[in-house]
C-alpha positions as CSV (number, residue, x, y, z in Angstrom):
1,M,132.8,90.3,115.4
2,V,132.2,87.8,112.6
3,I,133.0,87.4,108.9
4,N,130.5,85.8,106.5
5,P,131.2,82.5,104.8
6,D,132.6,83.9,101.5
7,N,134.7,86.5,103.4
8,S,133.1,89.5,101.6
9,R,131.4,91.0,104.7
10,L,132.5,91.9,108.3
11,Y,130.0,92.4,111.1
12,T,130.9,94.1,114.3
13,T,128.9,95.1,117.3
14,A,128.8,98.6,118.8
15,Q,127.2,100.1,121.9
16,D,123.4,100.2,122.4
17,G,122.8,97.0,120.5
18,V,124.0,98.2,117.0
19,I,125.5,95.9,114.4
20,V,127.7,97.4,111.7
21,E,128.2,95.8,108.3
22,W,131.5,96.4,106.4
23,S,132.7,95.5,102.9
24,L,135.9,93.4,102.6
25,A,136.0,93.6,98.9
26,D,139.3,95.5,99.3
27,P,140.9,94.4,102.6
28,A,143.2,97.4,102.4
29,N,140.3,99.8,102.3
30,I,137.4,98.4,104.4
31,E,134.2,100.3,103.6
32,F,131.1,100.9,105.8
33,I,127.9,99.5,104.3
34,R,125.1,99.9,106.8
35,M,124.0,99.6,110.4
36,F,121.3,97.5,112.0
37,D,119.9,99.1,115.1
38,G,117.0,98.7,117.5
39,L,117.6,95.0,117.8
40,M,118.2,94.9,121.5
41,N,119.9,96.9,124.3
42,H,122.9,94.7,124.6
43,I,124.3,92.2,122.1
44,G,126.1,89.2,123.6
45,S,127.0,87.3,120.4
46,I,126.5,87.2,116.7
47,A,127.1,84.3,114.3
48,F,126.1,82.9,110.9
49,Y,123.4,80.3,110.8
50,P,124.4,77.2,108.9
51,D,121.7,77.5,106.2
52,T,122.9,76.8,102.7
53,K,119.9,78.6,101.1
54,R,120.1,81.8,103.0
55,N,122.6,84.2,104.7
56,L,121.2,84.3,108.2
57,L,122.9,86.3,110.9
58,V,121.9,85.1,114.3
59,V,122.0,87.8,117.0
60,G,121.7,87.0,120.7
61,G,121.5,89.3,123.7
62,N,119.2,90.9,126.1
63,D,117.1,94.0,126.5
64,N,116.6,94.0,130.3
65,D,118.0,91.1,132.3
66,P,117.0,88.3,132.5
67,T,115.1,88.7,129.2
68,I,117.0,86.9,126.4
69,T,116.2,87.6,122.8
70,I,117.3,85.8,119.7
71,W,117.0,87.3,116.2
72,N,117.5,85.7,112.8
73,W,118.3,88.4,110.2
74,D,118.0,87.4,106.6
75,L,120.8,89.5,105.0
76,A,119.5,89.0,101.5
77,Q,115.9,89.8,102.0
78,K,116.3,91.8,105.2
79,N,113.5,89.6,106.8
80,I,113.5,89.1,110.5
81,S,111.9,86.7,112.9
82,T,111.9,87.5,116.6
83,M,111.7,84.7,119.1
84,W,110.6,86.0,122.5
85,N,111.6,83.0,124.5
86,G,113.0,85.2,127.3
87,N,109.7,87.0,127.8
88,I,108.0,84.0,129.1
89,L,107.9,84.6,132.9
90,N,109.0,81.8,135.1
91,D,109.0,79.4,132.2
92,S,105.2,79.6,132.2
93,E,103.4,78.4,129.1
94,I,101.5,80.8,126.8
95,T,97.8,80.1,126.9
96,G,96.4,83.0,124.9
97,I,97.4,85.7,122.5
98,T,95.4,88.6,120.9
99,Y,96.1,91.6,118.7
100,S,94.5,95.0,118.3
101,P,94.9,96.4,114.8
102,R,93.7,99.9,115.7
103,L,96.0,100.2,118.8
104,N,98.8,98.0,117.4
105,L,98.9,96.3,120.8
106,L,99.7,92.6,121.3
107,A,98.5,90.9,124.5
108,R,99.7,87.6,125.9
109,G,98.4,85.5,128.8
110,D,100.0,82.5,130.4
111,N,99.3,79.6,132.8
112,A,100.9,81.5,135.7
113,G,98.2,84.2,135.4
114,S,100.5,86.9,133.9
115,I,99.4,89.2,131.2
116,A,101.9,91.1,129.0
117,L,101.2,94.0,126.6
118,W,103.5,95.1,123.8
119,D,103.3,98.1,121.6
120,V,104.0,96.7,118.1
121,S,103.6,99.8,116.0
122,N,107.2,99.2,114.9
123,P,107.7,95.4,114.7
124,L,111.5,95.9,114.8
125,V,111.3,97.6,118.2
126,I,108.8,95.8,120.4
127,T,107.9,98.0,123.4
128,P,106.7,96.3,126.6
129,M,103.9,98.2,128.4
130,A,103.7,98.7,132.1
131,P,102.3,95.5,133.6
132,K,99.3,95.4,135.9
133,S,98.6,92.5,138.2
134,I,95.4,90.6,138.8
135,P,94.4,89.6,142.3
136,N,94.8,85.9,143.0
137,P,96.4,85.1,139.7
138,S,95.2,81.9,137.9
139,P,96.0,80.5,134.5
140,I,94.6,82.7,131.7
141,R,92.1,80.7,129.6
142,H,90.8,83.4,127.2
143,I,92.2,86.8,126.3
144,V,90.7,89.1,123.7
145,F,90.3,92.8,122.7
146,N,86.7,93.8,122.4
147,P,85.6,94.7,118.8
148,S,85.9,98.4,119.3
149,E,89.3,97.8,120.8
150,T,88.6,100.0,123.9
151,A,89.1,97.2,126.4
152,L,91.1,94.0,127.0
153,L,88.9,91.2,128.3
154,L,90.0,87.9,129.8
155,L,88.8,84.9,131.7
156,R,91.1,83.0,134.1
157,D,90.8,79.4,135.0
158,W,90.2,77.6,138.3
159,S,93.1,77.9,140.8
160,N,93.6,77.7,144.5
161,G,89.9,77.6,145.3
162,Y,89.0,80.6,143.1
163,S,86.3,80.2,140.5
164,P,86.8,81.2,136.9
165,T,86.6,85.0,136.8
166,A,86.3,87.5,134.0
167,Y,88.2,90.8,134.0
168,S,88.5,93.9,131.9
169,R,91.0,96.6,131.5
170,D,90.2,100.1,130.0
171,L,92.5,100.7,127.0
172,T,91.4,104.3,126.6
173,N,93.3,105.2,129.7
174,L,95.9,102.5,129.7
175,D,98.5,104.3,131.9
176,Y,96.1,104.5,134.9
177,S,93.6,101.7,134.4
178,D,93.7,98.5,136.4
179,Y,92.0,95.1,135.8
180,Q,88.4,95.3,136.9
181,E,86.6,92.1,138.1
182,L,83.5,91.6,136.0
183,F,81.9,88.3,137.1
184,Q,82.5,84.7,138.2
185,T,81.3,81.5,136.6
186,N,81.7,77.8,137.1
187,T,83.2,76.9,133.7
188,P,86.1,78.5,131.9
189,D,85.2,77.0,128.6
190,I,82.8,79.7,127.3
191,F,83.9,83.2,126.7
192,A,83.1,85.5,123.7
193,A,83.2,89.2,124.0
194,G,81.4,92.0,122.2
195,N,81.5,95.7,123.1
196,E,78.8,95.8,125.7
197,Y,78.2,92.1,126.3
198,I,80.1,88.9,127.1
199,L,78.9,85.4,126.6
200,G,79.7,83.4,129.7
201,G,78.9,79.8,130.7
202,E,77.3,77.8,133.5
203,L,77.9,74.1,133.8
204,V,75.1,71.8,134.9
205,N,75.0,68.0,134.4
206,G,77.6,68.2,131.7
207,I,75.7,70.8,129.6
208,K,77.2,74.3,129.4
209,S,74.4,76.9,129.3
210,I,75.3,80.3,127.6
211,F,74.3,83.5,129.3
212,Q,74.6,87.1,128.2
213,M,76.5,89.4,130.6
214,D,75.9,93.1,130.3
215,I,79.2,94.8,131.1
216,S,78.3,98.3,129.9
217,K,77.3,99.5,133.4
218,V,79.0,99.5,136.8
219,R,76.7,96.8,138.1
220,I,77.2,93.7,135.9
221,T,74.0,92.0,135.1
222,R,73.2,88.6,133.6
223,E,70.2,87.6,131.6
224,I,68.1,85.1,133.5
225,K,67.2,83.2,130.3
226,T,69.9,81.2,128.5
227,I,70.6,82.0,124.9
228,G,72.2,78.7,124.0
229,S,73.9,75.6,125.2
230,T,76.8,73.4,124.1
231,E,78.6,70.3,125.2
232,C,81.8,71.5,123.5
233,P,84.4,74.1,124.7
234,F,84.8,77.4,122.9
235,K,88.2,77.1,121.3
236,D,88.4,80.4,119.5
237,T,86.3,83.5,118.7
238,A,86.6,86.0,115.8
239,F,84.6,89.2,115.2
240,T,84.1,91.2,112.0
241,R,85.7,94.6,112.3
242,D,82.5,96.4,113.2
243,G,81.7,93.8,115.9
244,S,78.3,92.9,114.5
245,L,79.0,89.3,113.6
246,A,81.0,86.7,115.5
247,A,82.3,83.3,114.6
248,I,82.8,80.9,117.5
249,A,84.6,77.6,117.3
250,T,82.7,75.1,119.4
251,C,81.2,71.7,118.2
252,K,80.9,73.4,114.8
253,V,81.6,77.0,113.7
254,Q,78.7,79.1,115.0
255,L,77.7,82.5,113.6
256,W,76.4,84.9,116.2
257,D,74.6,88.2,115.6
258,F,76.3,90.8,118.0
259,S,74.5,93.9,116.7
260,Y,74.3,96.7,119.2
261,D,70.5,96.9,119.1
262,S,69.8,93.2,119.8
263,T,70.6,90.4,122.2
264,P,73.5,88.3,120.9
265,T,71.8,85.5,119.0
266,L,73.0,82.3,117.4
267,I,72.3,82.6,113.7
268,K,73.4,79.2,112.5
269,E,76.0,76.5,112.7
270,L,78.1,76.0,109.6
271,D,78.2,72.7,107.9
272,Y,81.5,71.0,107.0
273,S,83.1,72.4,110.2
274,S,83.9,69.4,112.3
275,D,85.3,70.2,115.8
276,P,86.9,73.5,114.7
277,T,90.0,74.8,116.5
278,S,90.3,78.3,115.1
279,V,88.3,80.9,113.1
280,A,89.2,84.1,111.3
281,F,87.4,86.8,109.2
282,S,88.7,88.9,106.4
283,V,88.7,92.6,107.3
284,D,85.6,93.2,105.2
285,G,83.8,90.3,106.7
286,T,83.1,88.5,103.4
287,I,85.5,85.6,104.0
288,L,85.6,83.2,106.9
289,A,88.2,80.6,107.5
290,S,88.5,77.8,110.1
291,T,90.8,75.0,111.0
292,N,89.0,71.8,111.9
293,G,89.6,68.8,114.1
294,N,89.8,66.5,111.0
295,N,93.0,68.3,110.0
296,S,91.4,70.4,107.3
297,I,91.1,74.1,106.7
298,S,87.7,75.5,105.4
299,I,87.0,78.7,103.6
300,W,83.5,80.3,103.3
301,S,82.1,83.3,101.6
302,L,79.7,85.3,103.7
303,A,76.9,87.6,102.6
304,P,75.8,90.6,104.7
305,D,72.6,88.8,105.8
306,G,74.8,85.9,107.2
307,E,74.2,83.5,104.4
308,Y,77.3,81.4,103.7
309,K,78.7,79.4,100.9
310,P,81.6,76.8,101.2
311,M,84.4,77.8,98.8
312,A,87.4,75.5,99.5
313,T,88.6,72.8,101.9
314,I,92.3,72.1,102.3
315,I,93.0,68.5,103.5
316,S,96.0,67.5,105.7
317,A,98.1,70.7,105.2
318,H,99.7,70.2,108.6
319,A,101.2,66.9,109.8
320,N,99.7,66.8,113.3
321,G,96.5,68.7,112.9
322,A,95.6,72.3,111.9
323,T,95.2,74.6,115.0
324,S,95.1,78.2,113.9
325,V,94.3,80.4,111.0
326,A,94.5,84.2,110.1
327,I,93.7,86.3,107.0
328,S,95.8,89.3,105.9
329,P,94.2,92.8,105.9
330,D,94.0,92.9,102.1
331,G,92.3,89.4,102.0
332,K,94.9,88.0,99.7
333,T,97.0,85.8,102.1
334,M,96.0,83.3,104.6
335,A,98.3,81.9,107.3
336,S,97.7,78.6,109.1
337,G,99.5,76.9,112.0
338,G,99.4,73.4,113.3
339,G,100.6,70.7,115.6
340,D,103.6,70.2,113.3
341,Q,104.9,73.5,114.7
342,N,104.9,75.0,111.2
343,V,103.3,78.2,109.8
344,I,102.0,77.9,106.2
345,L,101.2,80.9,103.9
346,W,98.5,80.5,101.3
347,N,97.6,82.7,98.4
348,I,93.8,83.1,98.6
349,T,93.4,85.8,95.9
350,D,91.0,83.2,94.4
351,P,89.5,81.7,97.6
352,K,88.1,78.8,95.7
353,H,91.6,77.7,94.8
354,P,94.0,78.5,97.7
355,V,97.7,77.9,96.8
356,Q,100.4,77.1,99.3
357,I,103.3,79.6,98.8
358,A,105.6,79.1,101.8
359,S,106.1,76.9,104.9
360,L,107.9,78.5,107.9
361,G,109.1,76.4,110.8
362,S,110.8,77.6,113.9
363,H,108.4,76.8,116.7
364,T,109.3,74.2,119.3
365,S,105.7,73.3,120.2
366,P,102.4,73.2,118.4
367,I,100.7,76.5,117.4
368,L,98.0,77.5,119.9
369,N,94.3,77.5,118.9
370,G,93.6,81.0,117.7
371,G,97.3,81.8,118.1
372,M,97.9,83.7,114.8
373,F,97.4,87.3,113.6
374,F,98.4,89.6,110.8
375,F,99.6,93.1,111.9
376,A,97.6,96.0,110.5
377,D,100.1,96.7,107.7
378,G,99.8,93.1,106.4
379,K,103.6,92.7,106.4
380,T,104.0,90.8,109.6
381,V,102.4,87.5,110.8
382,V,102.5,86.7,114.5
383,S,102.3,83.0,115.6
384,A,102.3,81.7,119.2
385,S,102.9,78.3,120.7
386,K,103.1,77.4,124.4
387,S,106.8,78.3,124.5
388,E,107.4,81.3,122.2
389,I,105.9,84.0,120.1
390,I,107.4,84.6,116.6
391,L,107.1,87.6,114.3
392,W,107.4,86.8,110.6
393,N,108.2,89.5,108.1
394,I,106.5,88.1,104.9
395,V,106.6,91.0,102.5
396,S,109.6,92.0,100.5
397,Q,108.8,90.3,97.3
398,S,105.7,88.1,96.6
399,W,106.4,84.5,97.8
400,I,104.8,83.3,94.5
401,E,107.1,85.5,92.5
402,K,110.1,84.2,94.4
403,A,109.1,80.6,93.8
404,C,108.4,81.3,90.1
405,N,111.8,83.1,89.7
406,I,113.7,80.2,91.3
407,A,111.9,77.4,89.4
408,G,111.5,79.1,86.1
409,R,108.3,77.1,85.4
410,N,105.0,76.0,86.8
411,F,104.3,72.8,88.8
412,T,104.0,69.6,87.0
413,Q,100.7,67.8,87.7
414,Q,102.6,65.3,89.9
415,E,104.2,68.1,91.9
416,W,100.8,69.8,92.2
417,D,99.2,66.7,93.6
418,Q,102.1,66.3,96.1
419,F,102.5,69.8,97.4
420,V,99.0,71.4,96.8
421,G,96.7,68.4,96.8
422,Q,94.3,66.7,94.5
423,S,91.3,68.4,96.0
424,I,92.3,71.7,94.4
425,P,92.2,71.8,90.5
426,Y,95.5,72.2,88.8
427,H,96.2,75.8,87.5
428,A,99.2,77.9,86.6
429,T,100.6,79.8,89.5
430,C,103.3,81.5,87.3
431,P,101.1,82.6,84.4
432,E,104.0,84.0,82.3
433,L,106.0,80.8,82.5
434,P,105.6,77.5,80.7
435,I,103.6,74.6,82.0
436,P,105.6,71.3,81.9
């Protein structure tokens, strides 16, 4: 039981993880206000977070021992962020995360070789799926849903004398499917998955040759002829929703044609993409974003024929390098993560002039390369670091509207240069309010 700082509310816990809010406006007649349920099976403690700007109720407990869950509940905005620290098995580090919009499944791999699946159709009630083990577990290097979202595909790293090995799991029959071994290779760096093909690598004299693996049949086959080579690792891969175009973060951002009726083919490497760490498409495939090794974020427009045009470059948004990027389903919001352990939200309604609208910081280690996703409804952003996965509810009122309402004016030119950057031309973000 806890009373909020101004003594106007009382919060009590009940059975089955329910929190009840009561009004203390009339202490002689305490009135019921609402219940928060579905947080967890058992609540061990509740307290107010010492934040002067927000009323945050911190809830600690567990769903199934020894899983420990911590929730921060914003009582004003009813926004919630969930830290899944307790779901990291044996304190193992998260090495990969992927999301299926169609199935509303979130998958996580770690350096102990464990794979976890969650049903996130309701972000407030995250449901773990029945785990399936992989023989001879090794650290998971890559984990991804194929573009049609019918299979989970992954590549594990070297371990205990076992070569890097690719596996798949049939998602159309999830209750009964096991992980099927696909092929082995001698480098875990290269892995990009289409619907019927996987790009795998072979390392010879420091050069990684890229081969096409046909996984559509029981007998896995590999094209004898290489279809490309690189001296850089593949750090992230993104597909358009129909799976026909892939962006791969290697030495530069590469665009690949993954059309069903052709061999996966490298179309081109994008200029202005130096040592990219993460890539993301908009749902309609017309916008591509990448985080780069020079601590910048690039945004391109893409035509159906694969022609691209640079639209904007954001410089030094994150203190210790930008590592991950995601674009909302409606194409209006971009989220970036970095080595500074922060998540930044951007308004990209005008992709040529992205505007920073919020900075969210709760991670305890850098955001993973490719470790960010929007849920299908666009209301929740997922970010992953080595130690935790956080769900952010970002929609109750527009972040820009909130900022405008609080400030009552637009940025000054000096504030714009400080918070947005001189590389982006000054413009009014609150059109109905005065410009100082």
